[in-house]
PDB file as gemmi writes it, atoms N, CA and C in Angstrom:
CRYST1    1.000    1.000    1.000  90.00  90.00  90.00 P 1                      
ATOM      1  N   MET A   1     -57.639 -77.297 -27.386  1.00  0.00           N  
ATOM      2  CA  MET A   1     -59.085 -77.319 -27.384  1.00  0.00           C  
ATOM      3  C   MET A   1     -59.602 -76.802 -26.051  1.00  0.00           C  
ATOM      4  N   THR A   2     -60.731 -76.107 -26.114  1.00  0.00           N  
ATOM      5  CA  THR A   2     -61.325 -75.624 -24.880  1.00  0.00           C  
ATOM      6  C   THR A   2     -62.281 -76.660 -24.318  1.00  0.00           C  
ATOM      7  N   LYS A   3     -62.316 -76.709 -23.024  1.00  0.00           N  
ATOM      8  CA  LYS A   3     -63.173 -77.674 -22.349  1.00  0.00           C  
ATOM      9  C   LYS A   3     -64.580 -77.089 -22.233  1.00  0.00           C  
ATOM     10  N   LYS A   4     -65.583 -77.840 -22.662  1.00  0.00           N  
ATOM     11  CA  LYS A   4     -66.961 -77.391 -22.599  1.00  0.00           C  
ATOM     12  C   LYS A   4     -67.454 -77.477 -21.159  1.00  0.00           C  
ATOM     13  N   GLN A   5     -68.034 -76.369 -20.694  1.00  0.00           N  
ATOM     14  CA  GLN A   5     -68.539 -76.330 -19.328  1.00  0.00           C  
ATOM     15  C   GLN A   5     -69.864 -77.083 -19.254  1.00  0.00           C  
ATOM     16  N   PRO A   6     -70.009 -77.969 -18.275  1.00  0.00           N  
ATOM     17  CA  PRO A   6     -71.247 -78.748 -18.183  1.00  0.00           C  
ATOM     18  C   PRO A   6     -72.441 -77.876 -17.800  1.00  0.00           C  
ATOM     19  N   THR A   7     -73.620 -78.286 -18.243  1.00  0.00           N  
ATOM     20  CA  THR A   7     -74.865 -77.612 -17.907  1.00  0.00           C  
ATOM     21  C   THR A   7     -75.630 -78.499 -16.923  1.00  0.00           C  
ATOM     22  N   TYR A   8     -76.070 -77.891 -15.840  1.00  0.00           N  
ATOM     23  CA  TYR A   8     -76.764 -78.637 -14.797  1.00  0.00           C  
ATOM     24  C   TYR A   8     -78.223 -78.205 -14.721  1.00  0.00           C  
ATOM     25  N   THR A   9     -79.095 -79.145 -14.406  1.00  0.00           N  
ATOM     26  CA  THR A   9     -80.519 -78.842 -14.268  1.00  0.00           C  
ATOM     27  C   THR A   9     -80.783 -78.206 -12.908  1.00  0.00           C  
ATOM     28  N   GLU A  10     -81.951 -77.555 -12.811  1.00  0.00           N  
ATOM     29  CA  GLU A  10     -82.366 -76.957 -11.540  1.00  0.00           C  
ATOM     30  C   GLU A  10     -82.455 -78.025 -10.445  1.00  0.00           C  
ATOM     31  N   ASP A  11     -82.985 -79.197 -10.807  1.00  0.00           N  
ATOM     32  CA  ASP A  11     -83.128 -80.281  -9.824  1.00  0.00           C  
ATOM     33  C   ASP A  11     -81.775 -80.737  -9.299  1.00  0.00           C  
ATOM     34  N   PHE A  12     -80.780 -80.838 -10.196  1.00  0.00           N  
ATOM     35  CA  PHE A  12     -79.454 -81.259  -9.775  1.00  0.00           C  
ATOM     36  C   PHE A  12     -78.841 -80.224  -8.837  1.00  0.00           C  
ATOM     37  N   LYS A  13     -78.968 -78.951  -9.190  1.00  0.00           N  
ATOM     38  CA  LYS A  13     -78.435 -77.876  -8.347  1.00  0.00           C  
ATOM     39  C   LYS A  13     -79.095 -77.909  -6.965  1.00  0.00           C  
ATOM     40  N   ARG A  14     -80.410 -78.099  -6.964  1.00  0.00           N  
ATOM     41  CA  ARG A  14     -81.146 -78.169  -5.700  1.00  0.00           C  
ATOM     42  C   ARG A  14     -80.661 -79.352  -4.861  1.00  0.00           C  
ATOM     43  N   LYS A  15     -80.423 -80.493  -5.522  1.00  0.00           N  
ATOM     44  CA  LYS A  15     -79.945 -81.683  -4.817  1.00  0.00           C  
ATOM     45  C   LYS A  15     -78.598 -81.403  -4.150  1.00  0.00           C  
ATOM     46  N   ILE A  16     -77.690 -80.776  -4.884  1.00  0.00           N  
ATOM     47  CA  ILE A  16     -76.360 -80.463  -4.342  1.00  0.00           C  
ATOM     48  C   ILE A  16     -76.495 -79.493  -3.162  1.00  0.00           C  
ATOM     49  N   ALA A  17     -77.330 -78.457  -3.316  1.00  0.00           N  
ATOM     50  CA  ALA A  17     -77.519 -77.480  -2.239  1.00  0.00           C  
ATOM     51  C   ALA A  17     -78.126 -78.151  -1.006  1.00  0.00           C  
ATOM     52  N   GLU A  18     -79.071 -79.042  -1.225  1.00  0.00           N  
ATOM     53  CA  GLU A  18     -79.695 -79.737  -0.096  1.00  0.00           C  
ATOM     54  C   GLU A  18     -78.714 -80.684   0.598  1.00  0.00           C  
ATOM     55  N   LEU A  19     -77.856 -81.322  -0.188  1.00  0.00           N  
ATOM     56  CA  LEU A  19     -76.821 -82.177   0.421  1.00  0.00           C  
ATOM     57  C   LEU A  19     -75.930 -81.343   1.340  1.00  0.00           C  
ATOM     58  N   ARG A  20     -75.549 -80.181   0.858  1.00  0.00           N  
ATOM     59  CA  ARG A  20     -74.678 -79.307   1.637  1.00  0.00           C  
ATOM     60  C   ARG A  20     -75.403 -78.805   2.884  1.00  0.00           C  
ATOM     61  N   GLU A  21     -76.668 -78.441   2.731  1.00  0.00           N  
ATOM     62  CA  GLU A  21     -77.469 -77.958   3.868  1.00  0.00           C  
ATOM     63  C   GLU A  21     -77.661 -79.053   4.918  1.00  0.00           C  
ATOM     64  N   SER A  22     -77.722 -80.294   4.456  1.00  0.00           N  
ATOM     65  CA  SER A  22     -77.940 -81.400   5.389  1.00  0.00           C  
ATOM     66  C   SER A  22     -76.672 -81.767   6.168  1.00  0.00           C  
ATOM     67  N   GLY A  23     -75.556 -81.123   5.817  1.00  0.00           N  
ATOM     68  CA  GLY A  23     -74.338 -81.334   6.589  1.00  0.00           C  
ATOM     69  C   GLY A  23     -73.238 -82.081   5.863  1.00  0.00           C  
ATOM     70  N   LYS A  24     -73.486 -82.508   4.639  1.00  0.00           N  
ATOM     71  CA  LYS A  24     -72.442 -83.203   3.880  1.00  0.00           C  
ATOM     72  C   LYS A  24     -71.338 -82.202   3.547  1.00  0.00           C  
ATOM     73  N   SER A  25     -70.088 -82.609   3.726  1.00  0.00           N  
ATOM     74  CA  SER A  25     -68.976 -81.679   3.515  1.00  0.00           C  
ATOM     75  C   SER A  25     -68.783 -81.368   2.033  1.00  0.00           C  
ATOM     76  N   ILE A  26     -68.206 -80.206   1.797  1.00  0.00           N  
ATOM     77  CA  ILE A  26     -67.918 -79.777   0.425  1.00  0.00           C  
ATOM     78  C   ILE A  26     -66.969 -80.770  -0.238  1.00  0.00           C  
ATOM     79  N   HIS A  27     -65.997 -81.253   0.514  1.00  0.00           N  
ATOM     80  CA  HIS A  27     -65.019 -82.190  -0.048  1.00  0.00           C  
ATOM     81  C   HIS A  27     -65.673 -83.501  -0.477  1.00  0.00           C  
ATOM     82  N   GLU A  28     -66.629 -83.970   0.297  1.00  0.00           N  
ATOM     83  CA  GLU A  28     -67.344 -85.200  -0.084  1.00  0.00           C  
ATOM     84  C   GLU A  28     -68.137 -84.988  -1.378  1.00  0.00           C  
ATOM     85  N   ILE A  29     -68.804 -83.851  -1.470  1.00  0.00           N  
ATOM     86  CA  ILE A  29     -69.585 -83.546  -2.668  1.00  0.00           C  
ATOM     87  C   ILE A  29     -68.658 -83.394  -3.873  1.00  0.00           C  
ATOM     88  N   GLN A  30     -67.527 -82.726  -3.672  1.00  0.00           N  
ATOM     89  CA  GLN A  30     -66.546 -82.568  -4.752  1.00  0.00           C  
ATOM     90  C   GLN A  30     -66.085 -83.928  -5.271  1.00  0.00           C  
ATOM     91  N   ARG A  31     -65.740 -84.804  -4.351  1.00  0.00           N  
ATOM     92  CA  ARG A  31     -65.268 -86.136  -4.740  1.00  0.00           C  
ATOM     93  C   ARG A  31     -66.342 -86.938  -5.457  1.00  0.00           C  
ATOM     94  N   GLU A  32     -67.543 -86.900  -4.910  1.00  0.00           N  
ATOM     95  CA  GLU A  32     -68.633 -87.708  -5.439  1.00  0.00           C  
ATOM     96  C   GLU A  32     -69.123 -87.222  -6.803  1.00  0.00           C  
ATOM     97  N   TYR A  33     -69.192 -85.897  -6.985  1.00  0.00           N  
ATOM     98  CA  TYR A  33     -69.777 -85.353  -8.211  1.00  0.00           C  
ATOM     99  C   TYR A  33     -68.764 -84.668  -9.132  1.00  0.00           C  
ATOM    100  N   GLY A  34     -67.507 -84.534  -8.686  1.00  0.00           N  
ATOM    101  CA  GLY A  34     -66.468 -83.925  -9.520  1.00  0.00           C  
ATOM    102  C   GLY A  34     -66.734 -82.467  -9.837  1.00  0.00           C  
ATOM    103  N   MET A  35     -67.130 -81.717  -8.824  1.00  0.00           N  
ATOM    104  CA  MET A  35     -67.475 -80.313  -9.010  1.00  0.00           C  
ATOM    105  C   MET A  35     -66.505 -79.420  -8.271  1.00  0.00           C  
ATOM    106  N   ALA A  36     -66.455 -78.160  -8.702  1.00  0.00           N  
ATOM    107  CA  ALA A  36     -65.598 -77.171  -8.055  1.00  0.00           C  
ATOM    108  C   ALA A  36     -66.240 -76.694  -6.751  1.00  0.00           C  
ATOM    109  N   LYS A  37     -65.392 -76.374  -5.793  1.00  0.00           N  
ATOM    110  CA  LYS A  37     -65.851 -75.887  -4.496  1.00  0.00           C  
ATOM    111  C   LYS A  37     -66.671 -74.604  -4.659  1.00  0.00           C  
ATOM    112  N   ALA A  38     -66.207 -73.707  -5.532  1.00  0.00           N  
ATOM    113  CA  ALA A  38     -66.897 -72.431  -5.751  1.00  0.00           C  
ATOM    114  C   ALA A  38     -68.314 -72.643  -6.264  1.00  0.00           C  
ATOM    115  N   THR A  39     -68.497 -73.629  -7.123  1.00  0.00           N  
ATOM    116  CA  THR A  39     -69.826 -73.923  -7.669  1.00  0.00           C  
ATOM    117  C   THR A  39     -70.757 -74.388  -6.573  1.00  0.00           C  
ATOM    118  N   ILE A  40     -70.277 -75.279  -5.747  1.00  0.00           N  
ATOM    119  CA  ILE A  40     -71.088 -75.813  -4.637  1.00  0.00           C  
ATOM    120  C   ILE A  40     -71.486 -74.685  -3.689  1.00  0.00           C  
ATOM    121  N   CYS A  41     -70.534 -73.851  -3.328  1.00  0.00           N  
ATOM    122  CA  CYS A  41     -70.804 -72.743  -2.407  1.00  0.00           C  
ATOM    123  C   CYS A  41     -71.801 -71.756  -3.013  1.00  0.00           C  
ATOM    124  N   LYS A  42     -71.645 -71.460  -4.308  1.00  0.00           N  
ATOM    125  CA  LYS A  42     -72.543 -70.527  -4.987  1.00  0.00           C  
ATOM    126  C   LYS A  42     -73.973 -71.069  -4.998  1.00  0.00           C  
ATOM    127  N   TRP A  43     -74.131 -72.334  -5.346  1.00  0.00           N  
ATOM    128  CA  TRP A  43     -75.468 -72.932  -5.389  1.00  0.00           C  
ATOM    129  C   TRP A  43     -76.096 -72.963  -4.008  1.00  0.00           C  
ATOM    130  N   GLN A  44     -75.300 -73.274  -2.993  1.00  0.00           N  
ATOM    131  CA  GLN A  44     -75.825 -73.316  -1.628  1.00  0.00           C  
ATOM    132  C   GLN A  44     -76.319 -71.935  -1.213  1.00  0.00           C  
ATOM    133  N   GLU A  45     -75.553 -70.895  -1.520  1.00  0.00           N  
ATOM    134  CA  GLU A  45     -75.929 -69.530  -1.170  1.00  0.00           C  
ATOM    135  C   GLU A  45     -77.202 -69.107  -1.906  1.00  0.00           C  
ATOM    136  N   GLN A  46     -77.285 -69.420  -3.190  1.00  0.00           N  
ATOM    137  CA  GLN A  46     -78.474 -69.079  -3.965  1.00  0.00           C  
ATOM    138  C   GLN A  46     -79.702 -69.806  -3.420  1.00  0.00           C  
ATOM    139  N   TYR A  47     -79.534 -71.059  -3.096  1.00  0.00           N  
ATOM    140  CA  TYR A  47     -80.642 -71.863  -2.565  1.00  0.00           C  
ATOM    141  C   TYR A  47     -81.100 -71.308  -1.220  1.00  0.00           C  
ATOM    142  N   ARG A  48     -80.143 -70.901  -0.411  1.00  0.00           N  
ATOM    143  CA  ARG A  48     -80.465 -70.396   0.915  1.00  0.00           C  
ATOM    144  C   ARG A  48     -81.161 -69.035   0.851  1.00  0.00           C  
ATOM    145  N   THR A  49     -80.720 -68.152  -0.049  1.00  0.00           N  
ATOM    146  CA  THR A  49     -81.263 -66.788  -0.078  1.00  0.00           C  
ATOM    147  C   THR A  49     -82.585 -66.679  -0.819  1.00  0.00           C  
ATOM    148  N   SER A  50     -82.706 -67.305  -1.989  1.00  0.00           N  
ATOM    149  CA  SER A  50     -83.935 -67.117  -2.772  1.00  0.00           C  
ATOM    150  C   SER A  50     -84.624 -68.413  -3.173  1.00  0.00           C  
ATOM    151  N   GLY A  51     -83.933 -69.533  -3.034  1.00  0.00           N  
ATOM    152  CA  GLY A  51     -84.511 -70.795  -3.469  1.00  0.00           C  
ATOM    153  C   GLY A  51     -84.487 -70.965  -4.976  1.00  0.00           C  
ATOM    154  N   SER A  52     -83.840 -70.044  -5.656  1.00  0.00           N  
ATOM    155  CA  SER A  52     -83.780 -70.074  -7.111  1.00  0.00           C  
ATOM    156  C   SER A  52     -82.326 -70.000  -7.567  1.00  0.00           C  
ATOM    157  N   PHE A  53     -82.054 -70.593  -8.726  1.00  0.00           N  
ATOM    158  CA  PHE A  53     -80.691 -70.588  -9.255  1.00  0.00           C  
ATOM    159  C   PHE A  53     -80.558 -69.659 -10.459  1.00  0.00           C  
ATOM    160  N   LYS A  54     -81.596 -68.900 -10.760  1.00  0.00           N  
ATOM    161  CA  LYS A  54     -81.554 -67.940 -11.865  1.00  0.00           C  
ATOM    162  C   LYS A  54     -80.893 -66.667 -11.374  1.00  0.00           C  
ATOM    163  N   ALA A  55     -80.017 -66.119 -12.189  1.00  0.00           N  
ATOM    164  CA  ALA A  55     -79.255 -64.935 -11.796  1.00  0.00           C  
ATOM    165  C   ALA A  55     -80.168 -63.763 -11.447  1.00  0.00           C  
ATOM    166  N   ALA A  56     -81.223 -63.559 -12.205  1.00  0.00           N  
ATOM    167  CA  ALA A  56     -82.117 -62.424 -11.966  1.00  0.00           C  
ATOM    168  C   ALA A  56     -82.825 -62.529 -10.620  1.00  0.00           C  
ATOM    169  N   ASP A  57     -83.054 -63.734 -10.149  1.00  0.00           N  
ATOM    170  CA  ASP A  57     -83.734 -63.922  -8.867  1.00  0.00           C  
ATOM    171  C   ASP A  57     -82.804 -63.706  -7.684  1.00  0.00           C  
ATOM    172  N   ASN A  58     -81.511 -63.684  -7.934  1.00  0.00           N  
ATOM    173  CA  ASN A  58     -80.535 -63.584  -6.854  1.00  0.00           C  
ATOM    174  C   ASN A  58     -79.830 -62.228  -6.806  1.00  0.00           C  
ATOM    175  N   LEU A  59     -80.451 -61.207  -7.381  1.00  0.00           N  
ATOM    176  CA  LEU A  59     -79.880 -59.870  -7.348  1.00  0.00           C  
ATOM    177  C   LEU A  59     -80.363 -59.125  -6.107  1.00  0.00           C  
ATOM    178  N   SER A  60     -79.511 -58.250  -5.599  1.00  0.00           N  
ATOM    179  CA  SER A  60     -79.931 -57.406  -4.478  1.00  0.00           C  
ATOM    180  C   SER A  60     -80.873 -56.331  -5.018  1.00  0.00           C  
ATOM    181  N   GLU A  61     -81.545 -55.638  -4.118  1.00  0.00           N  
ATOM    182  CA  GLU A  61     -82.456 -54.572  -4.543  1.00  0.00           C  
ATOM    183  C   GLU A  61     -81.706 -53.476  -5.298  1.00  0.00           C  
ATOM    184  N   GLU A  62     -80.481 -53.176  -4.861  1.00  0.00           N  
ATOM    185  CA  GLU A  62     -79.682 -52.156  -5.532  1.00  0.00           C  
ATOM    186  C   GLU A  62     -79.316 -52.585  -6.955  1.00  0.00           C  
ATOM    187  N   GLU A  63     -78.977 -53.862  -7.126  1.00  0.00           N  
ATOM    188  CA  GLU A  63     -78.640 -54.375  -8.454  1.00  0.00           C  
ATOM    189  C   GLU A  63     -79.856 -54.351  -9.376  1.00  0.00           C  
ATOM    190  N   LYS A  64     -81.022 -54.687  -8.827  1.00  0.00           N  
ATOM    191  CA  LYS A  64     -82.250 -54.637  -9.625  1.00  0.00           C  
ATOM    192  C   LYS A  64     -82.554 -53.204 -10.058  1.00  0.00           C  
ATOM    193  N   GLU A  65     -82.405 -52.268  -9.123  1.00  0.00           N  
ATOM    194  CA  GLU A  65     -82.653 -50.858  -9.432  1.00  0.00           C  
ATOM    195  C   GLU A  65     -81.655 -50.359 -10.478  1.00  0.00           C  
ATOM    196  N   LEU A  66     -80.398 -50.744 -10.345  1.00  0.00           N  
ATOM    197  CA  LEU A  66     -79.380 -50.335 -11.308  1.00  0.00           C  
ATOM    198  C   LEU A  66     -79.703 -50.861 -12.701  1.00  0.00           C  
ATOM    199  N   ARG A  67     -80.138 -52.111 -12.806  1.00  0.00           N  
ATOM    200  CA  ARG A  67     -80.538 -52.676 -14.095  1.00  0.00           C  
ATOM    201  C   ARG A  67     -81.707 -51.904 -14.692  1.00  0.00           C  
ATOM    202  N   ARG A  68     -82.691 -51.604 -13.844  1.00  0.00           N  
ATOM    203  CA  ARG A  68     -83.865 -50.873 -14.311  1.00  0.00           C  
ATOM    204  C   ARG A  68     -83.475 -49.491 -14.818  1.00  0.00           C  
ATOM    205  N   LEU A  69     -82.614 -48.797 -14.066  1.00  0.00           N  
ATOM    206  CA  LEU A  69     -82.186 -47.457 -14.462  1.00  0.00           C  
ATOM    207  C   LEU A  69     -81.351 -47.478 -15.741  1.00  0.00           C  
ATOM    208  N   ARG A  70     -80.498 -48.476 -15.890  1.00  0.00           N  
ATOM    209  CA  ARG A  70     -79.710 -48.591 -17.126  1.00  0.00           C  
ATOM    210  C   ARG A  70     -80.613 -48.822 -18.332  1.00  0.00           C  
ATOM    211  N   LYS A  71     -81.621 -49.660 -18.139  1.00  0.00           N  
ATOM    212  CA  LYS A  71     -82.560 -49.930 -19.222  1.00  0.00           C  
ATOM    213  C   LYS A  71     -83.333 -48.650 -19.585  1.00  0.00           C  
ATOM    214  N   GLU A  72     -83.780 -47.941 -18.564  1.00  0.00           N  
ATOM    215  CA  GLU A  72     -84.498 -46.684 -18.799  1.00  0.00           C  
ATOM    216  C   GLU A  72     -83.595 -45.658 -19.474  1.00  0.00           C  
ATOM    217  N   ASN A  73     -82.344 -45.579 -19.042  1.00  0.00           N  
ATOM    218  CA  ASN A  73     -81.380 -44.651 -19.630  1.00  0.00           C  
ATOM    219  C   ASN A  73     -81.162 -44.969 -21.115  1.00  0.00           C  
ATOM    220  N   LYS A  74     -81.032 -46.225 -21.448  1.00  0.00           N  
ATOM    221  CA  LYS A  74     -80.856 -46.639 -22.834  1.00  0.00           C  
ATOM    222  C   LYS A  74     -82.066 -46.227 -23.675  1.00  0.00           C  
ATOM    223  N   GLN A  75     -83.266 -46.444 -23.134  1.00  0.00           N  
ATOM    224  CA  GLN A  75     -84.495 -46.074 -23.832  1.00  0.00           C  
ATOM    225  C   GLN A  75     -84.552 -44.563 -24.066  1.00  0.00           C  
ATOM    226  N   LEU A  76     -84.216 -43.786 -23.053  1.00  0.00           N  
ATOM    227  CA  LEU A  76     -84.247 -42.334 -23.183  1.00  0.00           C  
ATOM    228  C   LEU A  76     -83.217 -41.834 -24.195  1.00  0.00           C  
ATOM    229  N   ARG A  77     -82.035 -42.432 -24.217  1.00  0.00           N  
ATOM    230  CA  ARG A  77     -81.021 -42.054 -25.211  1.00  0.00           C  
ATOM    231  C   ARG A  77     -81.516 -42.319 -26.627  1.00  0.00           C  
ATOM    232  N   MET A  78     -82.185 -43.460 -26.813  1.00  0.00           N  
ATOM    233  CA  MET A  78     -82.740 -43.771 -28.132  1.00  0.00           C  
ATOM    234  C   MET A  78     -83.782 -42.731 -28.537  1.00  0.00           C  
ATOM    235  N   GLU A  79     -84.636 -42.355 -27.601  1.00  0.00           N  
ATOM    236  CA  GLU A  79     -85.673 -41.368 -27.895  1.00  0.00           C  
ATOM    237  C   GLU A  79     -85.060 -40.016 -28.254  1.00  0.00           C  
ATOM    238  N   VAL A  80     -84.009 -39.613 -27.536  1.00  0.00           N  
ATOM    239  CA  VAL A  80     -83.326 -38.351 -27.839  1.00  0.00           C  
ATOM    240  C   VAL A  80     -82.717 -38.403 -29.241  1.00  0.00           C  
ATOM    241  N   ASP A  81     -82.087 -39.520 -29.587  1.00  0.00           N  
ATOM    242  CA  ASP A  81     -81.505 -39.662 -30.929  1.00  0.00           C  
ATOM    243  C   ASP A  81     -82.577 -39.550 -32.010  1.00  0.00           C  
ATOM    244  N   ILE A  82     -83.719 -40.171 -31.783  1.00  0.00           N  
ATOM    245  CA  ILE A  82     -84.820 -40.102 -32.753  1.00  0.00           C  
ATOM    246  C   ILE A  82     -85.300 -38.662 -32.907  1.00  0.00           C  
ATOM    247  N   LEU A  83     -85.421 -37.949 -31.795  1.00  0.00           N  
ATOM    248  CA  LEU A  83     -85.856 -36.549 -31.848  1.00  0.00           C  
ATOM    249  C   LEU A  83     -84.835 -35.671 -32.572  1.00  0.00           C  
ATOM    250  N   LYS A  84     -83.552 -35.935 -32.364  1.00  0.00           N  
ATOM    251  CA  LYS A  84     -82.508 -35.178 -33.064  1.00  0.00           C  
ATOM    252  C   LYS A  84     -82.604 -35.407 -34.563  1.00  0.00           C  
ATOM    253  N   GLN A  85     -82.784 -36.662 -34.961  1.00  0.00           N  
ATOM    254  CA  GLN A  85     -82.908 -36.977 -36.383  1.00  0.00           C  
ATOM    255  C   GLN A  85     -84.144 -36.329 -36.983  1.00  0.00           C  
ATOM    256  N   ALA A  86     -85.231 -36.352 -36.245  1.00  0.00           N  
ATOM    257  CA  ALA A  86     -86.466 -35.728 -36.728  1.00  0.00           C  
ATOM    258  C   ALA A  86     -86.271 -34.228 -36.884  1.00  0.00           C  
ATOM    259  N   ALA A  87     -85.576 -33.596 -35.945  1.00  0.00           N  
ATOM    260  CA  ALA A  87     -85.321 -32.159 -36.028  1.00  0.00           C  
ATOM    261  C   ALA A  87     -84.474 -31.829 -37.256  1.00  0.00           C  
ATOM    262  N   LEU A  88     -83.470 -32.676 -37.558  1.00  0.00           N  
ATOM    263  CA  LEU A  88     -82.641 -32.459 -38.741  1.00  0.00           C  
ATOM    264  C   LEU A  88     -83.472 -32.571 -40.017  1.00  0.00           C  
ATOM    265  N   ILE A  89     -84.322 -33.559 -40.072  1.00  0.00           N  
ATOM    266  CA  ILE A  89     -85.166 -33.763 -41.250  1.00  0.00           C  
ATOM    267  C   ILE A  89     -86.133 -32.590 -41.404  1.00  0.00           C  
ATOM    268  N   MET A  90     -86.736 -32.158 -40.322  1.00  0.00           N  
ATOM    269  CA  MET A  90     -87.667 -31.033 -40.369  1.00  0.00           C  
ATOM    270  C   MET A  90     -86.960 -29.765 -40.784  1.00  0.00           C  
ATOM    271  N   GLY A  91     -85.707 -29.590 -40.321  1.00  0.00           N  
ATOM    272  CA  GLY A  91     -84.917 -28.405 -40.689  1.00  0.00           C  
ATOM    273  C   GLY A  91     -84.603 -28.394 -42.168  1.00  0.00           C  
ATOM    274  N   ARG A  92     -84.323 -29.532 -42.761  1.00  0.00           N  
ATOM    275  CA  ARG A  92     -84.044 -29.646 -44.197  1.00  0.00           C  
ATOM    276  C   ARG A  92     -85.287 -29.333 -45.010  1.00  0.00           C  
ATOM    277  N   ASN A  93     -86.433 -29.803 -44.549  1.00  0.00           N  
ATOM    278  CA  ASN A  93     -87.690 -29.578 -45.268  1.00  0.00           C  
ATOM    279  C   ASN A  93     -88.121 -28.115 -45.217  1.00  0.00           C  
ATOM    280  N   ALA A  94     -87.708 -27.387 -44.188  1.00  0.00           N  
ATOM    281  CA  ALA A  94     -88.085 -25.976 -44.048  1.00  0.00           C  
ATOM    282  C   ALA A  94     -87.336 -25.109 -45.041  1.00  0.00           C  
ATOM    283  N   GLU A  95     -86.215 -25.564 -45.528  1.00  0.00           N  
ATOM    284  CA  GLU A  95     -85.400 -24.748 -46.439  1.00  0.00           C  
ATOM    285  C   GLU A  95     -85.940 -24.709 -47.805  1.00  0.00           C  
TER     286      GLU A  95                                                      
END                                                                             
Protein backbone atom coordinates (compact mmCIF):
# COMPACT_ATOMS: atom_id res chain seq x y z
CA MET A 1 0.00 0.00 0.00
CA THR A 2 1.14 3.52 -0.69
CA LYS A 3 1.37 5.98 2.12
CA LYS A 4 -0.90 9.01 1.71
CA GLN A 5 1.01 12.27 1.89
CA PRO A 6 -0.42 14.63 4.52
CA THR A 7 -1.93 17.97 3.52
CA TYR A 8 -0.97 20.99 5.58
CA THR A 9 -2.78 24.31 5.91
CA GLU A 10 -1.19 27.67 5.13
CA ASP A 11 -1.34 28.55 8.84
CA PHE A 12 0.50 25.37 9.82
CA LYS A 13 3.21 25.98 7.21
CA ARG A 14 3.58 29.56 8.42
CA LYS A 15 3.85 28.35 12.03
CA ILE A 16 6.64 25.91 11.12
CA ALA A 17 8.49 28.59 9.10
CA GLU A 18 8.18 31.07 11.95
CA LEU A 19 9.47 28.51 14.45
CA ARG A 20 12.50 27.98 12.26
CA GLU A 21 13.02 31.73 11.78
CA SER A 22 12.84 32.25 15.53
CA GLY A 23 15.84 29.96 15.96
CA LYS A 24 14.29 26.57 16.74
CA SER A 25 16.46 23.84 15.23
CA ILE A 26 15.31 21.69 12.35
CA HIS A 27 15.87 18.58 14.46
CA GLU A 28 13.58 19.87 17.22
CA ILE A 29 10.84 20.65 14.70
CA GLN A 30 11.30 17.23 13.07
CA ARG A 31 10.94 15.48 16.41
CA GLU A 32 8.00 17.55 17.57
CA TYR A 33 5.97 17.47 14.34
CA GLY A 34 7.31 14.34 12.58
CA MET A 35 8.23 16.15 9.40
CA ALA A 36 11.00 15.75 6.85
CA LYS A 37 13.95 18.13 6.96
CA ALA A 38 13.47 19.00 3.27
CA THR A 39 9.87 20.07 3.91
CA ILE A 40 10.87 22.36 6.76
CA CYS A 41 13.67 23.93 4.72
CA LYS A 42 11.40 24.41 1.69
CA TRP A 43 8.68 26.12 3.74
CA GLN A 44 11.21 28.35 5.47
CA GLU A 45 12.67 29.44 2.11
CA GLN A 46 9.22 30.11 0.63
CA TYR A 47 8.19 32.09 3.70
CA ARG A 48 11.39 34.10 3.62
CA THR A 49 11.29 34.94 -0.11
CA SER A 50 7.61 35.62 -0.83
CA GLY A 51 5.62 34.99 2.32
CA SER A 52 3.49 32.57 0.33
CA PHE A 53 3.47 28.79 0.07
CA LYS A 54 1.81 28.62 -3.36
CA ALA A 55 4.11 27.37 -6.10
CA ALA A 56 3.11 30.12 -8.54
CA ASP A 57 4.08 32.81 -6.04
CA ASN A 58 7.54 31.34 -5.57
CA LEU A 59 8.69 31.28 -9.19
CA SER A 60 11.60 33.35 -10.44
CA GLU A 61 10.98 35.95 -13.13
CA GLU A 62 12.56 33.63 -15.70
CA GLU A 63 10.25 30.76 -14.69
CA LYS A 64 7.21 33.04 -14.93
CA GLU A 65 8.29 34.22 -18.38
CA LEU A 66 8.90 30.64 -19.51
CA ARG A 67 5.40 29.62 -18.37
CA ARG A 68 3.89 32.59 -20.17
CA LEU A 69 5.79 31.81 -23.38
CA ARG A 70 4.83 28.13 -23.27
CA LYS A 71 1.19 29.07 -22.83
CA GLU A 72 1.41 31.53 -25.72
CA ASN A 73 3.19 28.93 -27.87
CA LYS A 74 0.44 26.39 -27.19
CA GLN A 75 -2.23 28.95 -28.14
CA LEU A 76 -0.44 29.84 -31.37
CA ARG A 77 -0.05 26.16 -32.33
CA MET A 78 -3.78 25.66 -31.83
CA GLU A 79 -4.54 28.67 -34.02
CA VAL A 80 -2.22 27.37 -36.77
CA ASP A 81 -3.93 23.96 -36.66
CA ILE A 82 -7.35 25.61 -36.96
CA LEU A 83 -6.16 27.65 -39.95
CA LYS A 84 -4.74 24.53 -41.63
CA GLN A 85 -8.05 22.71 -41.17
CA ALA A 86 -9.96 25.69 -42.51
CA ALA A 87 -7.68 25.84 -45.56
CA LEU A 88 -8.30 22.12 -46.24
CA ILE A 89 -12.05 22.59 -45.98
CA MET A 90 -11.97 25.65 -48.23
CA GLY A 91 -9.83 23.75 -50.76
CA ARG A 92 -12.38 20.90 -50.87
CA ASN A 93 -15.26 23.33 -51.38
CA ALA A 94 -13.45 25.02 -54.29
CA GLU A 95 -13.35 21.78 -56.27
